[in-house]
Structure formats: C-alpha cells, structure tokens
N, C-alpha and C positions, 0 to 999 in steps of 0.2 A: 470613265470620263467624270471629272469633278463637277459637282453640282454648282451651278451659277447662282450666287446669292442676289437677291433683288437689290435695286438701288433706288435712290430718290427720283431718278429720271424715269423709272418704270411706273411711277404713280400718275394717275390721271388728273393732274393739276388743272387742266382746262375744264374739268367738270365740277370744280369747286362750287358749292351752293351754300353760302352762309345762312340763308333763310331756313335751312333745315336743322339748325342747332340752336340751343338756348344758352344763356350765360352760365348756368350751372355746369353744363357739359364742357364748355370752353375752359372754365376754371379748373376742373380736375384734369383736363388734358394738359394744361400748362404745368400743373404740379407734376404729373407723370413724366413730362418731357425733362424736367430738371433731374429727377431721380435717375432716369435712363441715361441722361447725358453725362452723369457723374461716374460712368462705368470704369474709367481708368483707376480711380482710387480703390474700387473694390478689387480690381485685378492686382493692384500692388499689394493689397492686404493678403489676397490668396497666394500670391507668389512668395510672400514672406512666410506664410504658414507652411507651404509646400516647398520650402527652400531647397531641398535636395531631390526634388522630382521635376527635372527639366521638361519631361513630357507633359505633365499636368500644367506646369507654368505656361507652356505655349498654348495649351487649351484655354487657360484663363485669359491670356492676352487676346486670343482670337475671339473669345466670348465677349470681351470688353469692346472690341471693335464693333460688333453687332449691336451691343447695348447702346453705344454712343450713336450709332446710326438710327436706332429707334428714337432717341432723344432728338436728333436732327429732324427726322420726319415729323414727329409730333410737334416740335417747336416751329418748324416752317409752316405747318398747317395752322397753328395758333397765330403766328405772325400775319398770315394772309387773312384770317378771319378777324383779327384785331390788330390792325397796323400800328397801334400805339404801343404794342407789346414787343419786347425784344428777348429772345432766348438767351443771348450772351449776357445782357444786363441782368436778367433774372437769375441766371446761373451764377454770376459773380456774387450776387446777394445771398444766394443759397449757400455757396461754398464758404463765404465769409462767416456764416452763422452755424454751419454744420460740417463737421469733418470727422472722418474715421481716424482711428489711431494707427497710423501707417508705420509706427515703430514696432508694433507687436510682431513677434515671431512665433507665437503659439495661438492656436484657435481659442476664441472665447467660449467655444462649445466643449472644451476639455479634451478633444481628440480630433484627428483629421476625419475620421468617420463621422463624428458629430458635426463637423463643419460641412461635410458633404450632405448630410441629412438636412441641415439648415438651408443649404443652397437649393436642394430639391424642394423644400417648402416655399422658398421664394419663387422659384420657377412655376410651381403649382399655382401659387397665388396670381402671378402675372399672366400666365396662360389663361386661367379661368377669367380673370378680370377683363383682358382684352377681347376674349371671346364674348363675354357678356356685353361689353360696350359695342362690339361689332354687330351683334345680333339686334341690339336696340336702336342703333344709330341709322338714320336715313340719309345722312350726308355722304355722298358717294366716295369722296377722297378719304375721309376719316374711316369709313367702313373698310376700304381697301388697306389702309395703314394697319388697322386693328387686325385684319385677317393675316397680314404678313407677320406682324409682331407676335400674335398668339401662336402661330405656327413655329416661329423661331424659339419662343419660350418653351414650347413643348419639346422641341428638339434639344434645347439646353437642359431641360429636366432629364431627358434620356441620357445625355452625355454625363451629367453629374452622377446619375444613378449608376452608370457603368463603372465610374471610378469609385463610387461608394462600395460596390460589391468587391472591388479589388482590395480596398482598405479594410473591409470587414474580415477579409481572410487573414489580415495581419494583426488586427486589433480586436480585442474581446469587447463587444458592445451588444448586449442582449436586447431583446425586443422592448422590454420595459424602459430601458435607458434610451433607446431610439425613439420610443413614443414620447418620453419626457422631453427630449430635445425638440422633437417636431412640434409638440404642443406649445413649448416655450417660444419657439420662433413664430408660430402662428399668432400667439397673443401679442407679439411685438408689432403686428400689423397696424396697431394703433399707437405706435411709439412716436418719438420726437421727429424722426426723419420725414415721414409723410406730412405731418402737421406743419413742420417747418418749411417743407417744399411748397405746400399750399400757401403759406404766408409769403414766402419769397416770390412766388409767382403772381400773387393776386392782391396783397395788401398795399395800401397807398404808401408812398415814401414817408418815412417818419412814424408809421404806425407800429406800435409796440407788438412784440410777439407774445402770444398767450397760448400755451400748449392745449389746454382744455377747449378753448374757443375754436382754434383752427383745426384741431382734431375732429371736433363735432362737425365743423363746416365741410371738411373733406369726406369724412365717413358717411355723413347723411346723404351726400350726393353719390359717392361711389357704390355704397350698398344698394342703392335704389335700382341699379341695373341688373342685379343678380336675379336669377330664377332657379327653381329647384334643380333643373337639369345641369346648371353650371356648378351647383354645390355637389351634386352626385359625381360629376366629372372630376372635380378637385379632390373629393374624398377618396376616389379610386386611386389617384396618384399618391395621396398621403399613405393609404394602406400599403401600397406597394413599397414605398420607401422605408416604412418601419417594419416590414416583414410580415404583414398580415394579408390574408386573401380577401379581395373584393368579392362582390356578388355572394355574400353570406348574410346570415341574419344579423350578425354583428355590424357588418357594413351598412345594411339597410337601416338599422337602428341609429348608427352614428350619423348617417346622412340626414335622417329626419331630425335628429337633435341639432345638427349643425344648421339646417335650414330654419328650425324654430328659433335658435339663438340669433341668427342673422336678422330674421324678421322682427324678433323682439327688440334687438339692438336698434334697428332702424326706426321702429315706433318710438323707442325711448329718445333717440336723437331728435326726432321730429317734435316730440313733446317738449324737450329741453329748449329747442329753437324757438 
C-alpha cells in the first residue's frame, strides 16, 4: 500500500500561536519558503541533465512537487503570522532576480554522479536545518511543518543516494573527487541564492540587494539554531555520500571541526552585525 504524503490540511492551523515566534525566525522562514517554492526550476534542470533517464526524470518531478508543497506550507504559515506578507508576491520578486540556467544539458558538477552528490548535500543541509528549527521552535504549527519537511528531506537524501550508487557503477568518481564536490556544494550554502531569497522575502520595496549584507543577515539567524547533535547528524550523511564510514575517529574529528567552524562563523557574523 502506497504511503500517503501529508498535505497542508493535515497541519494544526487552529493551534497557531504567533506569540511564540520572533521577527528573526519569521524572516528566515519567509526566505526558506521562496527557495522551496522554486522547486520546478530545479526539476527542469535535473531533467535536462538526466535527459535520457526517464525513470530519474519522474523522480525529479515528484521531488519537485513535494518541495513546492514545503514552500506552500512555510509560506502560508508566514502569511498567517504576518498578514502583510505574500508568498506569491515575494516569489515573483525572487524569481525575477534569481534564475537557474534552464538551458544547460550537462551538470555543473562535471558528471551525473557529481550532480547526485551535490543533491545529497542539499538534502543533508535542509534535513538538518529543519530538524534544528523544529527542535528550537515553540510555535506548534511551525514545529509540525518542520517535522514533516525534515522527514521529507531525509527521504529525498536516501532517494538521491540510491541513484548515486547506480551512477557510480557507470562513472569513475573516486572518494577524493566525491569529497571535493561535496565540500564545494557545502560552501555554496552562503552563495547568492539564499541571500537573494532573504532579500526578496524581507527587504522593503525599492531596497537594493547587497550579497554580503543579506548573506550575513540570513546566516546569522539560521546558524543560531544549530546544536552539535544536528552537525553530527549532517556529517554522518555527508560521510555516507562520499564513501566514508561514520562513527570513526575521522568522523568524530570532522564533526568537531564542523561545529567549531559553525560556532566561529556565527560569532563572526554577530561581530560584523
């Protein structure tokens, strides 16, 4: 029997309690809603890269449907907490300012295996992120949304990892190359997309976009919700995707370094602010 996916109607909207959130949390949820809501473009890009793999193309389209639903749920929550805000209006602003190259028919990662590693990194980040938000949040509706979204993102990671293993059988991509791609994608977490989404979701009309400023604003809020356990969980997923074993000395050292880096980055952002 097929698993029934959750819907917006399953969420406890009648329990919404805006008094349990602050402006900083609302701001990053608005930005997250825009990125998730843009899932169709990502699916188009993936279908172009995997143009002769109809099975994976369908997987990408199904994935996009769930990503868009995440954006709808987060967007509806933000609209209820801040009735002056509109998901559709902010999404138009975001899409006008940020667009993927939908004409590309080759992965920017150099191979299909590389593309799938990058997708695993994205799902690692989002699953860890929504888990961290859900653990910290006291607002019941947002907590439930984060629980659903984090579970979806973990399932998406497992799905992309399954296809990664298939493509690794066809393409020669060693551990060092896999690690390089993974680290490259992780470093892109502070790239233009998230900063521009934060700008599109929160900046006043007519306010100019500044990458450094809006990246600092987003990251200083987003990083503050992480705890060492969330970093450990994400690191285990990264190790698996690049072909390394978790629960080893290397894993423990990598987790400590990652937490140190995140904590140091957060302190640096706070100082800059």
